[in-house]
PAGURO-77691 format. One line per 5 residues: number of its first residue (from 1); their letters; for each residue x, y, z of C-alpha. Coordinates in nm, 2 decimals. Layout:
<pts>
NUM) A) X,Y,Z  ...
</pts>
This chain:
<pts>
1) MPSPR) 17.68,19.43,13.54  17.88,19.10,13.49  17.79,18.84,13.23  17.52,18.61,13.36  17.73,18.33,13.39
6) QAALG) 17.97,18.51,13.63  17.71,18.67,13.82  17.66,18.60,14.18  17.30,18.51,14.36  17.25,18.87,14.49
11) DFIEL) 17.28,19.01,14.15  16.98,18.86,14.03  16.74,18.78,14.33  16.67,18.90,14.68  16.59,18.63,14.93
16) QPPAA) 16.29,18.69,15.14  16.26,18.53,15.52  16.15,18.18,15.55  15.79,18.14,15.48  15.56,18.08,15.78
21) ERLEL) 15.36,17.77,15.77  15.05,17.95,15.92  15.00,18.31,15.99  14.81,18.47,16.29  14.50,18.67,16.20
26) ETAPR) 14.60,19.05,16.23  14.33,19.32,16.22  14.62,19.57,16.17  14.85,19.37,15.93  15.19,19.45,15.92
31) AETVQ) 15.37,19.58,15.61  15.57,19.25,15.55  15.26,19.04,15.61  15.07,19.24,15.30  15.41,19.25,15.09
36) SFVLT) 15.48,18.87,15.13  15.12,18.77,15.02  15.09,18.66,14.64  14.77,18.69,14.45  14.67,18.35,14.29
41) RAAER) 14.41,18.40,14.02  14.14,18.26,14.26  14.27,18.51,14.53  14.25,18.78,14.27  13.92,18.72,14.16
46) SWQSI) 13.80,18.67,14.53  13.94,19.00,14.60  13.76,19.16,14.31  13.44,19.02,14.47  13.49,19.17,14.82
51) NRHLG) 13.60,19.50,14.67  13.25,19.50,14.48  13.08,19.44,14.78  13.22,19.72,14.96  13.04,19.95,14.72
56) EPHGA) 12.71,19.77,14.79  12.46,19.92,15.08  12.42,19.60,15.26  12.66,19.34,15.44  12.71,18.98,15.36
61) LFWIG) 12.86,18.67,15.48  13.16,18.55,15.29  13.35,18.20,15.32  13.70,18.13,15.22  13.77,17.79,15.18
66) GPAGC) 14.05,17.56,15.08  14.31,17.30,15.22  14.57,17.36,15.47  14.83,17.61,15.39  14.67,17.76,15.09
71) GKTHF) 14.68,18.09,15.23  14.33,18.16,15.37  14.45,18.35,15.68  14.72,18.55,15.47  14.43,18.63,15.24
76) LNYVF) 14.23,18.77,15.52  14.52,18.97,15.66  14.56,19.11,15.31  14.19,19.22,15.29  14.20,19.39,15.63
81) ALATR) 14.53,19.60,15.50  14.34,19.71,15.18  13.98,19.73,15.30  13.99,20.08,15.43  14.11,20.21,15.08
86) AGSLA) 13.89,20.03,14.88  13.52,20.06,14.75  13.31,20.33,14.89  13.47,20.32,15.24  13.76,20.52,15.12
91) AEPSR) 13.55,20.84,15.18  13.48,20.75,15.56  13.77,20.54,15.69  13.68,20.66,16.04  13.34,20.54,16.03
96) HLICG) 13.48,20.17,15.94  13.55,19.92,16.21  13.75,19.62,16.17  13.77,19.34,16.42  13.86,18.96,16.41
101) LEVAG) 13.87,18.65,16.59  14.06,18.31,16.57  13.85,18.00,16.68  14.05,17.73,16.86  13.94,17.37,16.94
106) RARSP) 13.61,17.24,16.88  13.41,17.56,16.93  13.05,17.52,16.89  12.79,17.80,16.80  12.75,17.92,17.17
111) EVEAC) 13.12,17.96,17.22  13.18,18.15,16.87  12.90,18.37,16.96  13.03,18.46,17.31  13.38,18.52,17.16
116) LLDVL) 13.23,18.76,16.86  13.02,18.95,17.13  13.32,19.01,17.35  13.54,19.13,17.04  13.25,19.37,16.94
121) ARQIG) 13.23,19.50,17.29  13.60,19.59,17.29  13.58,19.74,16.96  13.27,19.94,17.00  13.39,20.06,17.34
126) GDQQS) 13.08,19.96,17.53  13.09,19.88,17.91  13.10,19.54,18.06  12.73,19.54,18.15  12.62,19.60,17.78
131) ALMWR) 12.84,19.29,17.68  12.68,19.07,17.96  12.30,19.21,17.83  12.41,19.11,17.47  12.50,18.75,17.60
136) EMRGA) 12.19,18.72,17.77  11.99,18.80,17.46  12.18,18.57,17.23  12.11,18.51,16.87  12.03,18.77,16.61
141) GALNV) 11.87,18.99,16.88  12.21,19.03,17.04  12.39,19.11,16.74  12.13,19.37,16.64  12.15,19.54,16.98
146) ALEAA) 12.55,19.54,16.96  12.52,19.69,16.59  12.28,19.98,16.71  12.53,20.05,16.98  12.80,20.07,16.74
151) RRTGV) 12.58,20.31,16.52  12.53,20.55,16.82  12.92,20.57,16.83  12.92,20.68,16.46  13.01,20.34,16.31
156) RALTV) 12.85,20.29,15.95  13.05,19.98,15.86  13.16,19.68,16.06  13.39,19.40,15.90  13.44,19.09,16.12
161) AIDFS) 13.69,18.82,16.03  13.65,18.47,16.19  13.94,18.24,16.13  13.86,17.88,16.21  14.23,17.76,16.14
166) LSPPE) 14.24,17.40,16.27  13.87,17.40,16.41  13.59,17.24,16.21  13.35,17.51,16.13  13.03,17.27,16.09
171) LAADY) 13.00,17.27,16.47  12.91,17.64,16.43  12.67,17.61,16.14  12.38,17.75,16.34  12.55,18.07,16.42
176) FATLA) 12.64,18.12,16.06  12.28,18.12,15.96  12.23,18.41,16.22  12.53,18.60,16.09  12.43,18.58,15.73
181) EVAAR) 12.06,18.69,15.85  12.17,19.00,16.03  12.42,19.09,15.77  12.15,19.10,15.50  11.89,19.27,15.70
186) MRAVK) 12.09,19.53,15.90  12.03,19.87,15.75  12.20,20.10,16.02  12.54,19.95,16.00  12.68,19.74,15.70
191) FTVLA) 12.78,19.43,15.87  13.02,19.22,15.66  13.15,18.88,15.79  13.46,18.71,15.64  13.50,18.34,15.76
196) AGRGR) 13.77,18.12,15.67  13.81,17.75,15.72  13.89,17.40,15.58  13.54,17.26,15.62  13.23,17.31,15.39
201) APELA) 13.11,17.66,15.31  12.80,17.74,15.53  12.45,17.80,15.37  12.39,18.15,15.24  12.74,18.23,15.24
206) RVLEV) 12.92,18.37,14.93  13.20,18.13,14.86  13.55,18.25,14.77  13.87,18.06,14.69  14.23,18.15,14.73
211) APRDS) 14.43,17.83,14.67  14.66,17.78,14.35  14.46,17.63,14.06  14.72,17.40,13.97  15.09,17.27,14.04
216) AEEIA) 15.23,17.54,13.81  15.05,17.80,13.99  15.17,17.64,14.33  15.52,17.64,14.21  15.51,18.01,14.09
221) TALRR) 15.33,18.14,14.41  15.58,17.94,14.65  15.89,18.09,14.45  15.74,18.44,14.46  15.74,18.42,14.84
226) VRRLR) 16.08,18.29,14.84  16.27,18.55,14.62  16.22,18.86,14.44  16.39,18.91,14.10  16.59,19.22,14.07
231) AVAQA) 16.53,19.42,13.75  16.85,19.34,13.58  16.75,18.95,13.61  16.49,18.96,13.33  16.73,19.03,13.06
236) ALDDF) 16.95,18.72,13.17  16.68,18.47,13.21  16.68,18.35,12.84  17.05,18.29,12.87  16.99,18.06,13.15
241) YQGID) 16.72,17.86,13.02  16.84,17.83,12.65  16.77,17.49,12.54  16.56,17.40,12.84  16.19,17.30,12.81
246) TGGLT) 16.01,17.49,13.10  15.70,17.28,13.05  15.47,17.58,12.99  15.62,17.78,13.28  15.77,18.12,13.23
251) ADAIF) 16.12,18.16,13.31  16.08,18.43,13.56  15.83,18.21,13.73  16.07,17.91,13.80  16.41,18.09,13.81
256) PFHPI) 16.65,17.97,13.94  16.53,17.61,13.93  16.53,17.35,13.65  16.14,17.25,13.60  16.25,16.87,13.68
261) ALSAL) 16.40,17.01,14.00  16.07,17.18,14.09  15.89,16.85,14.03  16.12,16.67,14.26  16.10,16.96,14.52
266) RALVN) 15.71,16.90,14.51  15.75,16.54,14.55  15.99,16.60,14.86  15.75,16.82,15.06  15.43,16.64,14.98
271) PPGTV) 15.27,16.56,15.23  15.21,16.83,15.38  15.27,17.00,15.03  15.14,17.33,15.12  15.29,17.65,14.95
276) AELAR) 15.47,17.77,15.28  15.65,17.41,15.28  15.75,17.43,14.92  15.86,17.78,14.96  16.08,17.68,15.25
281) AAREA) 16.23,17.40,15.06  16.31,17.58,14.77  16.48,17.85,14.97  16.69,17.59,15.16  16.80,17.47,14.81
286) IVEVC) 16.89,17.81,14.70  17.09,17.91,15.00  17.27,17.55,15.02  17.39,17.56,14.67  17.49,17.94,14.66
291) EQNAL) 17.70,17.88,14.98  17.89,17.62,14.79  17.91,17.80,14.45  17.93,18.17,14.45  17.84,18.17,14.07
296) MRVLY) 17.46,18.20,13.99  17.32,17.90,13.78  17.02,17.71,13.72  16.96,17.43,14.00  16.90,17.08,13.90
301) PADLV) 16.75,16.77,14.08  17.09,16.68,14.21  17.14,17.00,14.37  16.86,16.97,14.59  17.05,16.68,14.79
306) ASPSL) 17.31,16.93,14.88  17.07,17.06,15.15  17.10,16.81,15.44  16.73,16.87,15.55  16.63,16.78,15.18
311) ARRVK) 16.85,16.50,15.18  16.68,16.36,15.47  16.33,16.40,15.28  16.47,16.20,15.01  16.54,15.91,15.23
316) SRMGE) 16.21,15.94,15.41  16.02,15.94,15.09  16.22,15.63,14.97  16.08,15.37,15.21  16.24,15.09,15.36
321) SGRAA) 16.39,14.92,15.03  16.46,15.24,14.86  16.69,15.36,15.13  16.86,15.04,15.15  16.89,15.06,14.75
326) LEIAY) 17.04,15.42,14.79  17.29,15.33,15.07  17.43,15.06,14.82  17.43,15.30,14.53  17.62,15.56,14.74
331) DSLAG) 17.86,15.30,14.87  17.93,15.20,14.52  18.11,15.53,14.46  18.40,15.44,14.65  18.54,15.29,14.32
336) FHGNE) 18.53,15.60,14.16  18.77,15.91,14.21  18.80,16.29,14.13  18.55,16.45,13.89  18.44,16.09,13.79
341) KELAH) 18.31,16.04,14.13  18.13,16.35,14.17  17.96,16.31,13.83  17.87,15.95,13.94  17.71,16.10,14.26
346) QIVDT) 17.50,16.33,14.07  17.39,16.08,13.83  17.27,15.86,14.12  17.09,16.15,14.30  16.95,16.27,13.95
351) LALGY) 16.80,15.90,13.90  16.68,15.85,14.27  16.50,16.20,14.23  16.36,16.09,13.89  16.23,15.79,14.05
356) LAENS) 16.05,16.00,14.35  15.92,16.27,14.10  15.82,16.09,13.80  15.84,15.71,13.91  16.07,15.69,13.61
361) TGIGV) 16.10,15.38,13.42  16.38,15.50,13.24  16.58,15.81,13.14  16.79,15.84,12.83  17.15,15.91,12.83
366) AEIAG) 17.09,16.25,12.64  16.84,16.37,12.90  17.08,16.25,13.21  17.33,16.48,13.06  17.08,16.76,13.05
371) RVPML) 16.99,16.72,13.41  17.32,16.68,13.57  17.48,17.00,13.70  17.83,16.90,13.58  17.71,16.84,13.23
376) AGNES) 17.42,17.06,13.16  17.46,17.36,12.93  17.79,17.20,12.80  17.83,17.35,12.46  18.00,17.04,12.32
381) GETWT) 17.70,16.85,12.29  17.75,16.47,12.31  18.10,16.46,12.16  18.22,16.32,12.46  17.94,16.36,12.74
386) GPAVN) 17.74,16.07,12.57  18.03,15.80,12.58  18.13,15.93,12.92  17.78,15.89,13.07  17.74,15.56,12.90
391) ELLRR) 18.05,15.43,13.07  17.96,15.56,13.42  17.61,15.41,13.40  17.74,15.08,13.30  17.99,15.07,13.58
396) LAART) 17.75,15.20,13.82  17.51,14.91,13.71  17.78,14.66,13.77  17.88,14.78,14.12  17.53,14.84,14.26
401) RGVIR) 17.40,14.49,14.17  17.12,14.62,13.98  17.01,14.90,14.21  17.10,15.14,13.90  16.96,14.97,13.59
406) FESGA) 17.11,15.05,13.27  16.92,14.90,12.97  16.85,14.98,12.59  17.03,15.34,12.65  16.82,15.44,12.96
411) ARFDP) 16.89,15.43,13.31  16.66,15.41,13.61  16.68,15.37,13.99  16.57,15.02,14.10  16.46,15.02,14.48
416) DAAGA) 16.37,14.66,14.48  16.70,14.53,14.39  16.87,14.56,14.70  17.04,14.21,14.75  17.00,13.87,14.86
421) PEVAI) 16.65,13.76,15.01  16.81,13.76,15.37  16.96,14.09,15.31  16.63,14.23,15.19  16.47,14.09,15.52
426) FNAAL) 16.72,14.26,15.71  16.68,14.60,15.53  16.29,14.58,15.56  16.33,14.52,15.93  16.55,14.81,15.99
431) PLLHR) 16.26,15.04,16.11  16.19,14.78,16.40  16.57,14.72,16.45  16.66,15.07,16.49  16.44,15.08,16.81
436) FDPTL) 16.72,14.87,16.97  17.01,15.01,16.78  16.97,15.34,16.60  17.32,15.30,16.45  17.22,14.99,16.23
441) AAARD) 17.26,15.07,15.87  17.12,14.88,15.57  17.32,14.57,15.48  17.47,14.57,15.12  17.57,14.18,15.12
446) KADLK) 17.60,13.90,15.34  17.92,14.00,15.47  17.75,14.32,15.61  17.46,14.12,15.71  17.66,13.90,15.95
451) DRLSR) 17.83,14.18,16.13  17.50,14.37,16.17  17.33,14.06,16.33  17.61,14.03,16.59  17.56,14.40,16.68
456) LRNAM) 17.17,14.33,16.70  17.22,14.05,16.94  17.43,14.26,17.15  17.18,14.51,17.16  16.89,14.29,17.24
461) ADAFE) 17.11,14.15,17.54  17.15,14.51,17.64  16.79,14.57,17.63  16.69,14.29,17.83  16.91,14.40,18.11
466) AASRT) 16.78,14.75,18.08  16.41,14.62,18.11  16.51,14.46,18.42  16.65,14.77,18.58  16.36,14.97,18.45
471) RAVLE) 16.11,14.74,18.65  16.34,14.73,18.96  16.37,15.13,18.96  15.99,15.18,18.93  15.91,14.91,19.18
476) AALGE) 16.14,15.08,19.44  16.02,15.44,19.37  15.65,15.35,19.38  15.74,15.14,19.70  15.82,15.45,19.90
481) ANLPL) 15.45,15.56,19.87  15.34,15.18,19.92  15.22,15.18,19.56  15.23,14.86,19.34  15.35,14.88,18.98
486) ADEHQ) 15.03,14.91,18.76  14.90,14.59,18.59  14.92,14.76,18.25  15.28,14.87,18.32  15.39,14.51,18.43
491) RAIAE) 15.23,14.38,18.12  15.41,14.64,17.89  15.74,14.54,18.06  15.68,14.16,18.04  15.59,14.19,17.66
496) YIALV) 15.90,14.40,17.58  16.12,14.13,17.76  15.94,13.87,17.59  16.03,14.05,17.26  16.40,14.11,17.32
501) ELSAG) 16.44,13.74,17.42  16.34,13.64,17.07  16.62,13.52,16.83  16.77,13.77,16.59  16.61,13.55,16.30
506) ALLEA) 16.26,13.58,16.48  16.29,13.94,16.55  16.38,13.98,16.17  16.08,13.79,16.06  15.87,14.02,16.28
511) GADSR) 16.02,14.33,16.15  15.99,14.22,15.79  15.61,14.18,15.81  15.43,14.50,15.83  15.15,14.40,16.07
516) RREAA) 15.38,14.22,16.30  15.62,14.51,16.28  15.36,14.76,16.37  15.26,14.53,16.68  15.62,14.49,16.80
521) SAVVS) 15.67,14.86,16.76  15.36,14.92,16.98  15.52,14.71,17.24  15.85,14.89,17.21  15.69,15.23,17.24
526) AYDSL) 15.49,15.12,17.54  15.80,15.01,17.72  15.99,15.33,17.61  15.74,15.53,17.79  15.82,15.33,18.13
531) AAAAA) 16.18,15.36,18.05  16.16,15.74,18.02  15.97,15.74,18.35  16.23,15.51,18.53  16.51,15.76,18.41
536) MVPRM) 16.30,16.04,18.53  16.31,15.88,18.90  16.65,16.05,18.98  16.54,16.38,18.84  16.21,16.36,19.04
541) RAMRE) 16.41,16.30,19.36  16.63,16.60,19.26  16.33,16.81,19.20  16.15,16.72,19.53  16.48,16.80,19.73
546) YLDAT) 16.51,17.13,19.58  16.18,17.22,19.66  16.22,17.10,20.02  16.53,17.30,20.05  16.36,17.62,19.95
551) GLHAS) 16.17,17.60,20.29  15.85,17.74,20.11  15.53,17.59,20.26  15.18,17.73,20.17  14.99,17.89,20.45
556) YDEEP) 14.62,17.91,20.47  14.60,18.16,20.72  14.51,18.53,20.60  14.84,18.72,20.60  14.73,19.05,20.38
561) AKDPR) 15.10,19.18,20.43  15.25,18.90,20.26  15.37,18.95,19.90  15.14,18.78,19.65  15.43,18.65,19.46
566) VVTLE) 15.57,18.46,19.76  15.21,18.33,19.82  15.21,18.20,19.44  15.55,18.04,19.49  15.46,17.88,19.80
571) TECQL) 15.15,17.74,19.67  15.32,17.61,19.34  15.59,17.45,19.56  15.35,17.27,19.76  15.16,17.13,19.47
576) LGVEL) 15.46,17.03,19.28  15.61,16.86,19.58  15.28,16.65,19.58  15.29,16.58,19.21  15.65,16.48,19.18
581) GPRAL) 15.60,16.22,19.46  15.61,15.86,19.36  15.24,15.85,19.27  15.34,16.04,18.95  15.50,15.72,18.82
586) AGAPR) 15.17,15.53,18.86  15.01,15.76,18.61  15.07,15.81,18.23  15.46,15.86,18.17  15.40,16.11,17.92
591) NLDAL) 15.29,16.38,18.19  15.65,16.36,18.37  15.79,16.59,18.10  15.53,16.85,18.14  15.56,16.81,18.52
596) EARFQ) 15.94,16.88,18.47  15.85,17.17,18.27  15.65,17.32,18.54  15.92,17.26,18.78  16.18,17.45,18.57
601) KFKWT) 15.94,17.74,18.53  15.89,17.76,18.91  16.26,17.74,18.96  16.34,18.01,18.73  16.09,18.24,18.89
606) YVQQY) 16.20,18.13,19.23  16.58,18.21,19.15  16.50,18.55,19.01  16.29,18.66,19.31  16.55,18.50,19.57
611) RSEHE) 16.85,18.69,19.43  16.63,19.03,19.44  16.50,18.97,19.79  16.81,18.81,19.94  17.02,19.13,19.85
616) QWRLE) 16.75,19.34,20.02  16.75,19.11,20.33  17.11,19.13,20.36  17.11,19.51,20.38  16.82,19.50,20.61
621) MEQLA) 17.02,19.29,20.84  17.31,19.52,20.83  17.10,19.81,20.96  16.92,19.61,21.21  17.23,19.47,21.37
626) MRVGD) 17.33,19.81,21.47  16.99,19.87,21.61  17.04,19.56,21.81  17.35,19.68,21.93  17.15,20.00,22.06
631) ARRYL) 16.89,19.80,22.23  17.15,19.61,22.41  17.32,19.93,22.53  16.99,20.06,22.65  16.92,19.74,22.83
636) DALRR) 17.25,19.74,23.01  17.17,20.08,23.13  16.84,19.98,23.25  16.98,19.69,23.43  17.23,19.91,23.61
641) LNAIA) 16.96,20.16,23.73  16.73,19.86,23.84  17.01,19.75,24.06  16.98,20.07,24.25  16.71,19.99,24.53
646) ALGPP) 16.66,20.37,24.60  16.52,20.42,24.26  16.21,20.19,24.30  16.13,19.86,24.18  16.29,19.73,23.85
651) EGGEI) 16.13,19.82,23.54  16.11,19.62,23.21  16.23,19.31,23.33  16.03,19.07,23.08  16.18,19.28,22.79
656) VARIA) 16.50,19.12,22.80  16.40,18.78,22.68  16.20,18.94,22.39  16.48,19.16,22.27  16.72,18.84,22.28
661) AVAAR) 16.45,18.66,22.09  16.44,18.94,21.81  16.83,18.97,21.81  16.84,18.60,21.73  16.66,18.67,21.43
666) VVRCD) 16.89,18.93,21.31  17.14,18.73,21.11  17.42,18.91,20.92  17.50,18.74,20.59  17.88,18.70,20.55
671) LTGSL) 17.86,18.53,20.19  18.18,18.63,20.01  18.12,18.45,19.68  17.83,18.46,19.44  17.48,18.35,19.53
676) QPEVT) 17.36,18.04,19.35  17.00,17.98,19.43  16.97,17.76,19.11  17.20,17.50,19.27  17.14,17.58,19.65
681) PRCPR) 16.80,17.72,19.70  16.87,17.92,20.03  17.18,18.13,20.10  17.44,17.88,20.29  17.57,18.16,20.52
686) CGYLL) 17.24,18.33,20.64  16.99,18.07,20.52  16.73,18.34,20.43  16.39,18.20,20.38  16.19,18.36,20.10
691) GTPSP) 15.92,18.59,20.23  16.06,18.59,20.58  15.92,18.92,20.76  16.15,19.18,20.86  16.18,19.22,21.29
696) RAELA) 16.23,19.60,21.22  15.88,19.69,21.35  15.91,19.48,21.66  16.26,19.58,21.75  16.13,19.95,21.70
701) ELMEY) 15.84,19.87,21.93  16.07,19.70,22.21  16.31,19.98,22.17  16.04,20.22,22.25  15.94,20.04,22.54
706) VRRAL) 16.30,20.03,22.69  16.32,20.42,22.64  16.01,20.45,22.85  16.16,20.23,23.11  16.46,20.45,23.15
711) DVKLA) 16.25,20.75,23.14  16.09,20.62,23.46  16.44,20.58,23.61  16.52,20.93,23.50  16.21,21.07,23.66
716) ALSQS) 16.32,20.90,23.97  16.67,21.04,23.97  16.55,21.40,23.88  16.32,21.40,24.22  16.44,21.68,24.45
721) AIARL) 16.52,21.46,24.72  16.75,21.24,24.52  16.91,21.54,24.34  16.97,21.72,24.68  17.14,21.40,24.80
726) IRNHD) 17.35,21.37,24.50  17.47,21.73,24.53  17.52,21.74,24.90  17.72,21.41,24.92  17.90,21.38,24.58
731) QTHRL) 18.23,21.52,24.73  18.44,21.41,24.43  18.19,21.58,24.19  18.17,21.25,23.99  17.79,21.27,23.96
736) EGFLK) 17.78,21.65,23.85  17.76,21.59,23.48  17.53,21.27,23.55  17.29,21.49,23.73  17.26,21.74,23.46
741) ITQAA) 17.16,21.45,23.21  16.91,21.34,23.44  16.75,21.69,23.49  16.76,21.72,23.12  16.60,21.38,23.07
746) QTEAL) 16.86,21.29,22.80  16.82,20.92,22.78  17.09,20.87,22.50  17.34,21.06,22.69  17.25,20.84,23.01
751) VRVLD) 17.31,20.53,22.83  17.65,20.64,22.73  17.80,20.77,23.06  17.61,20.51,23.29  17.90,20.24,23.33
756) EKLAR) 17.93,19.98,23.60  18.16,20.18,23.83  17.93,20.49,23.81  17.63,20.28,23.89  17.81,20.13,24.20
761) YLAQL) 17.91,20.48,24.31  17.54,20.61,24.26  17.40,20.31,24.44  17.64,20.34,24.74  17.59,20.70,24.77
766) LDENL) 17.21,20.69,24.76  17.19,20.39,24.97  17.43,20.51,25.26  17.29,20.88,25.27  16.92,20.78,25.25
771) AAGST) 16.98,20.52,25.54  17.18,20.77,25.75  16.91,21.04,25.71  16.60,20.83,25.81  16.47,20.82,26.16
776) EPAPR) 16.20,20.56,26.08  16.26,20.22,25.87  16.26,20.31,25.50  16.00,20.11,25.30  16.09,19.91,25.00
781) GVVRR) 16.17,20.12,24.73  16.33,20.42,24.90  16.21,20.65,24.59  15.87,20.63,24.70  15.90,20.85,24.98
786) IDRSD) 16.15,21.10,24.82  15.88,21.28,24.63  15.77,21.63,24.54  15.40,21.71,24.55  15.39,21.84,24.19
791) VKAAR) 15.58,21.55,24.02  15.45,21.21,23.90  15.63,20.91,23.79  15.64,20.85,23.43  15.39,20.59,23.28
796) VSRPG) 15.56,20.28,23.11  15.36,20.12,22.83  15.45,19.75,22.77  15.42,19.66,22.39  15.06,19.56,22.33
801) KTLPR) 14.93,19.72,22.66  14.95,20.03,22.90  15.07,19.97,23.26  14.88,20.19,23.52  15.05,20.50,23.62
806) KDARK) 15.29,20.47,23.91  15.18,20.74,24.17  15.46,20.80,24.39  15.30,21.06,24.59  15.41,21.00,24.97
811) DE) 15.53,21.24,25.26  15.89,21.26,25.29
</pts>
């Protein structure tokens, strides 16, 4: 093991994950939730009280109170984790039910009761009808029935946790009385209620506390949540804290911080000042210092400023004049160099944090040397550190023009000494001036003031032009819907223009006075909301255009086959299209961000679904394109047979237009690049509309109809008279194979062999020979007199209806 002064952070401590400000209630707590809980003295007493209660025969109502962030929910999780192994319940863990609920909002007794009964119904395993019956009963009767139901399932103990988190528990005071009554009287099931909240404890409740008793315990609790000391660290702590007054705190409770650094840290995090906030700030300081210095050492007040977030906290706690004074002090460091500059910087930080943490009226030279990291622990004492610190403080006091005061051997940070009155006025007005130019910094002297006033005037001129543009944009956008700019909005813009038309001096006077500054800030805030709305106009237009380009339109007709996801998208698209209209600008501008968030959620869902369905559609169209080709070949064959008068009247004439209409809907996608629906909502090549139904079923129905029409013609061709004519007069034997196909009723083969030449030859052969062999005028449709007594023509069913059978019986 290396010597303590040469060790690294990991040799002494194990850092824990950042502490959460507020935990969720867990009826089955995770191991890390239990391990991260630190028992304060109050929490330890509370746990002992609950543990004793677990051995008692009757239930009770406990109230765990305390301020925000003191660990109430964390304690509930800790109790849940240990309850099944504590008291008399250890003998029968399977008979102990644990359930919990978190109360959100301003819930009153009926809402809390309804939630609790729902939770009990789920835990007990009762049906929905039982839960509804409990709700109808309400009050103690409902709880008694629920607990009796639990007893019948073998439950002997039931523990319920109710976490009110941010909700005021006083609104449910009536129901607490009911809970206490049932818990005290119920004998069949031991009913225990653990409730936690920030408000006053309900009557009849046993009050428990978990918050740290004082600042020392708060610090110790926070640090124990930040890090765990390794076993080897204990022996080295005395070496680190040699000569340091720990203020009554033990070294292992505050390591690796100097006690003054912890006081400063508490000042920086207050408010909110919770244990979790203090723990996170302490962790930030440890991580930042150890990243800059590999060797482990005690952390002093000036080390806190090494963390950017803690440095920002320092400035925010300083106030207006304090920030200006701190900037003056930092700027004065330009006159120092090397280690001297670093030491001067640490002294400034130490004095500034002393002002924040202790409101110090002066810190002696020796004490300063003991608080500055570069000098602390120096074994040479004051042989050179005293004179060096004296000289640095003297020079700092001169360069900072009184911000660092050094009098009678003691130094302090004085935020009131920030310069001339006009400079002080400017610095005091900075919070308001930043609304026009956020880059403006505190002025150090009159020369700085002149430059900053020039920049302020330019910023106000720009603000005037921006306000005019904002009004024009809003009026134009609202004009698209024939809406006027609301009176309150016109008034807000007019007041803002009047503010920016003030002279720089008048604006400084308004900013330096707290009441006038608040009024002016309210004017700027009201205008900023309108400016944000005006900035949203192009984005709103782009969102509307995107929604229109999707082609989604909500349909109110019942379409049971339609994908519910598409229906949801269509409805949301229509709602967004309406809400993104110009009327949105007439309402509260703060709602526009929420509207944009809704649009982005819709867009993300649409893009994912469109990509998936477009790929399916592309494959579907590839397959249907081949089927359309088959349909066209069948139609060509039917058209050629219909042209032969001897085969009877034409069949399926109306189907041609229907197949053409279906074929027009089959569009193959030839997109070569990647699909980008987040930019172009629909495919630029095929224009696929999400939710478009496939024409597969309709095409299949039409194909079946064409086949039946061809079957009619095949039946005509296969009649004995026609077949005999073909055999007797087909001298070139061109129709020998064709005749076999017709007699075998092979429709597909017929479509393949029947081209235009063969069809003309067949028509000529039939027409000439039928005319020559007839002694009487042939009626229209010669096939009707070429008949066999045992053959009937096939029946053709059109899509959607059935045609009557064509009876071709007629004497030859």
